[in-house]
C-alpha angles and dihedrals in degrees: 000000000000117000092235116029110213118239112242124219088245091057092048091051091046093050092049086062096042109130106250108212094029108153127206125181138199131182132194138165110233108234131198089245090055089056096045094045093047091045091050093048095050097032096244109131094146117163093251088066103037111021112081095178093052094046091050087066094053130080088258092062095205143031119298128213120243111271091225091052088058090046087051091059088063088069088070089060091048090052091050089051089060092047089055103041104019132222132115121260146153128220110265090190145270127280129199096010111182128178098208099171133016122258113217130207105271095030118126112227122207115202120203115192116188126181105228106172145346136215100202096185090057093042092238139134125190120211134185112231121198127177119195130179126237090277092056093252113148111242105167136018129184146145115243120204118204122196112207122210100167138038123211113267091211135338115279118222089253092054091047090049092047092051091048096045100029131234093318090072102092124175129173115279114262120236115261098032120122129216134206 
């Protein structure tokens, strides 16, 4: 794969029409198995994630989920964005990631993903990502940068349905689509 993928005229035209302000959401309850599986995969089984007795003696009072696990849940919202508006992209990265409040095992996180601006000539969109817990308390904030390499050829029925019914209209992902 080339180091720098050129931006096609189709992608530039698509990004010039990208709906600024488009919001996508995703919710998930953080389970104990999420924390153990993530910790095992990345090698982070620190006491603050897996030792209930230890954490009971700290100001947190209980185990906290990995910050990067919570950041990882934002990828689901990014994928849903593509299901709703189309296009093919990869994640170019996250800027200004802040873990402003702990997320505990058993919390339900609600991700809000909002397209804020685009730079069509660079093939990029910039989105604000916010994660709140079930009480509406902000836990994570970031800016996600998507790098587009493909524009939709034509709307799929799912994309047409999503734009008619809004983000709540969720259909299974079609084969051949890419997510960032």
